[in-house]
N, C-alpha and C positions, 0 to 999 in steps of 0.2 A: 304737519307743515306749519312753519312759523315764520312770519314776516313783521318787521317794524314798519312796513310801508303799505299797510292795507289801504291807506287813503289813496294810494297810486296804482297798485296792481290789482286791487279789488274794486268792482263797481257794481251798481244796481242793474245795469245793462251792458251788453257788450259794446255798444257804441260810445259809452262813457270811457271805457278803457282805451278804444281806438283813438278817440280824440286826445287823451293823454300821451298815448304812445306817439302819435304824429308830432306833438309838441317835444316830446323827449328825444326823437331821432332827428328833429329839424336842424336847421344851420345856426340857430340861435347860439349865442355864447353859453358856456357851461353854468355861469353864475346866474344868468337870467332863467334858465331852465330849472336850476335848483330852486330859485326863489318863486317861480311860477308853479311848480309842482310840489313845494315844500319838502324838498329831498335834500339830504346831506350825507356825506361820506361816512361810512362806518368801517369796522374791521373787515367785514365781508362784503361791503358794497362800495365800489369806487364809480361815482357818476361818470367821469370822463371815459374810463374803460368800458363800462356797460353801454353808453351811448355809441361808442366806436364799433362794439361787437353787434349790437342789434341792427345798426345801420345795413348791415349786409346780410341779415337774417330774414326770413319769412315769418315774422312775429305774429302775423294775423292768425295763422293756425295754431298758435299757443294760447289763444283766448277760449277759455273752456267753462263749462258749467262748474259752480263751486258751492259747496255746503258750507255756508258762512256761520249760522247759528240754526237751532231747531226751527223748521218751517221757514227759514230765512235763505233762499237760494239766490246766489248772485252769480258774478263771472269773475275769472281771474286770468291775468296774463302768466301762465305757468312757464316761467323761464328761470333757470338757476341763476342767471345774471341779476335777476331782480328780487329773488327771494333767499332769505338767510338759511333756512333749513327747508329744502323742498322735499325730503323724504321720499325721493323718487322710487328707492327700493320697495316702498309699500304703496304710494300713491299710483304707481303705474298700473297696478292691478285695477284700479278704480277709473281708469281712463277708458276702459273697455265695459261691455254689458256685465253688470255686477250687482251685488248688494253688499253693504258694509254695516257691521254693528258698531256703533259707537257707545263706549262705556268708560268706566274709571276704575282704577285699582284702589283708590281711596277716596272718601268723601268725608267732608267736614261734619254735615248734618245728616239729614234723612236721605237714603239712596233714592234718587229719581233719575239716575244717570244711565239711561238706555235710550238710543234712538237710532233710526235706520237712515242709510244715505245711499245714493247710487251714484256719486261723483266724488272727486277730491274734496278733503275736509280741512277745515282750519283747526289749528292747535287748540284754540279757545272755543271750540264748537260746543262742547257740553258744560263748560265751566270756565271761569276766569283763570288765566295763568297765575301761578303763585298760591292758589287755593289747592286743597287736596283733590279736587275734582279734575284735574287736567285729564284730557281725554286720550283713549287709545282705540285705534280703529282696527276691526278685524274683518277682512274682506271674506266673502263667502267662498269666492274662487280665487286661485292664483293662476296667473298667466306666465307662461314661458315660450320662448322662441324654439322652434324645432331644431334639433341638432343639425340636421340636413341644411337648414337655412343658414345657421352660423358658419357652416363650412363652405358653403357654395357662393363663390364670387358672382357667378351668373345670377342667382337668385337674389343676391344683395342688390345688384344694379336693378332687377325687375321690381323690387320693392319700392323703388322711386316712382314707379308708374302705375302699381297695382295696390289694392287695399292691404294695409299692414296686417289686418286681422287674418288674412289668409295664411299667414305664416306663423300664427300663434296656436298654441294648444292651451287648454285650461283644465284644471282639476279642482275638486273641492278642497277646501282648506281645512280638512280633518284628518287626523292621524289614521293609520290603517287599523290599529287596535280599537280605537273608537267607533269607526264604521263597522267592523266586524262584531263588536258588542251589540250595537244597535240592531244591525241586521239579524244577529243571533236570536235577540229577544222577541223580535216580531215575526220571525221565520219569513220575512220578506225585507227588501231594501227600500226604505223610503228615500224620497229624492233629497238632494242637499237643500232645496228650498223648503221642503216640509220640515227638515231638521232645524233650519234656521228659524222658521215662523214658530215651531214650538218653543225654542229658546226664547224668542221676543216675547211670547205670551207669558212665560213664566216670570221674566224680569218685569212685566207689567202687573203682575199680581201684587195687590196690597198686602195680602196675607203673607206672601213670601218676604215682601220688604219689610214688614213688621216683625216677622219671626226672626229674620236674620240680620236685623238692623246693625247689631253690634259688630258682626263680622264683616258686614258690607263697607263698614268705615274703614278698614283696614287692610282688605284684600280684594282681588278680582271676585265677582260673583261666581258661585258655583251653582250649577243647574241640575236639579234632581230630574232623572229620567225614569218615566213610568215604563212598566214592562206590558201595560195594557194597550194594545194598538188602537183600540176604538177612543180610548181616552187620549191618547197621543194625537190622533187624527182630529179630535174636536179642539184640542188645545192649539194644534198647528193651524187650523181654519181660522180661529180667533186671532192668532198672530198674523195671519195673512191679511186679515181684515184691518188690523192696526197698522200693519206696514203700508199698505195701500192708503189709508187715511193720512199717515205721517209723510207719504211721498206726494201727497195731494193729487193722487191719480185714481182715487175711489169714485165710482159713479154715484156714490151717495152724496158726494159734495156738490152735485149739479143743482141741488136745491138747497142752497145755504140758509140757515136760520137767522142770521144777522143781516141787517140792511144798513145802507148809507144814507143819511137824511141831510137836508139843509142845502142852502145855496150860498156858493162862495167860490174861492180859488182853489180849493182842495189842498191848501198848504198845511202842514203840520206846524202847529206853533205850540202853545201851552196846553198840555193834556189836563182835562179835568173831567171828573165823573159826576153824573147825577143819577138819581134813583127814581124809577117808575115815571119817566118822562117828564119830570120837574125840570125847570130851567136852571135852578141854583145847584151849585157844586156841593158834594159831600165829601166828608173826610173818610180816612180809612177806618176810623172807630165806627163811624156810622154804617159803613159798608158790613163790618163785622157784626153789628148788632141786627142788620137787616135779615129778612128770611134767605136761607141759602139759594133758592131760586128766584128770587127777585131779579127782574131785569134792570141792567144798568145801561145808561147811555154814555158812551165814551166820546166826549168832544175832542176833536183835534185843533179846533180854532173857536172863535166866538159863535159861530152860527152852524158848523157842520159837525155831525157826529155819527157814530155807529150805534145802532140799537139792537136789542135782541140778545144781549150777552149777560147770561146768569153770573152770580157771585162765584160759583165754583169754577166756571170756566175762566173768568177774569183772574183768579187767583192761582190758576193751575201752573205748576212748575215742571220743567224738564230740566234736568241737571241744576245748574245754578241760576236759571233764568225764569222769571215770570213772563210767559211767552207773549201773551197779548199785550201787555205793557212794554216789553222789551222791543218788540217789532216796531212798534209806533215811536217809541222813544229815539231808536236809531234813524229814523227817518225825520227828526226835527228839522224844520225849515225846508223841508223838501215838498215839492208839489206832487201829490200822489196821482198816478196815471189811472186810468179806468181799470187797467189789468191789475194794478196793485191793490185798488179798492176791492175788486172781486177776489184777489188771492186773500185778502184780510178776512173777508166774510167766509171763505172757504176753511181758513185756519180756526176761526171761531167754531165752525161746524165740526171740523175734524177733532178738535178737543171735547166738545160736547159729546160726539159719539165715543171718543176713547174713554171717557168716564163711565159711559154705559157699559162698554165691552169689558172694562176692568172688573166691573161687578159680576158679570157673567163668568169671567175667568176664576174669580174668588169662589164662586159656587163649586168649581170643579177642583181647586187646587189642593184641598185636604185628600181627595181621592188620589191626587198624583203621588203624594208622600206616603200613602198606605201601600202604593204599588211599585215602589221604587226598584229599578233594575240594579242589583247589587253588582 
């Protein structure tokens, strides 16, 4: 999905978008609305036409969860009148219960381009547009309307009053040849989720990323499949743990390792780092010279900071983004709510545990390649 109007259709909360939309469909003149919302006509977007269309639509139902960046979950008004490339043919699969694998076909530097999502995703989710890392989304399930539903006018009318999901069927997004090969190797059929989690674990193996570094720069990642079911199962469980951490739904995040300290208005101003609780800021070079697990304090303003963040967590990258820095940078001049503060502490914890799980995956990865299902 691609839009040049992120500042309008994407918001940190659904209420932010509702407020903008109320202005958008108001009776104010077009020029005042354009100025107020920082909008201008493009080849694919005409403000006057879009305002007229949306005044007669129930746009509130189009405000949906949106995966904006890794660990950065926001909301979007998902309307084709407002989005340049809505990619509905793909995104509609993620508007229902699903998992999606976000990755890249090419990367400029080291491959770190794999992340899970459960909602519609941004074009620049995994890396900046114009870089090699532009993202591709692979839904675990594809949803289709039943043939009977499409042909029945009575059921079409009923769908106005009943849940849409009642008339959808879903199937795993795997070819039949792939499914048969996996089932044949294990003498049993692993669930689609187990296969998804296995793939996710492999893509988070640093051994895998290093061994195939040059290939991963020029094409989609290729995943080796073990024929050892016990090994497959162990890898899948680690992938499940990673996915739950990355979706911020793991119970292990209920006791975060980071804390928010200091008194103030919670506004993100200039970010600065200090080492081991010292008040003075330190440079990037000083961070690199410090011990890997030294705790950093990340100040968001003069008096307030997050503490309990190790160097390896602070430096951790997913795709083209240094997660802990990017998340705060994107909220500059914003007053953090209690929920956002708690979310950041959970993100720090999730990355800390991700690094530990990656080490466990690497202990098994060589065995995966020694037992590949040809």
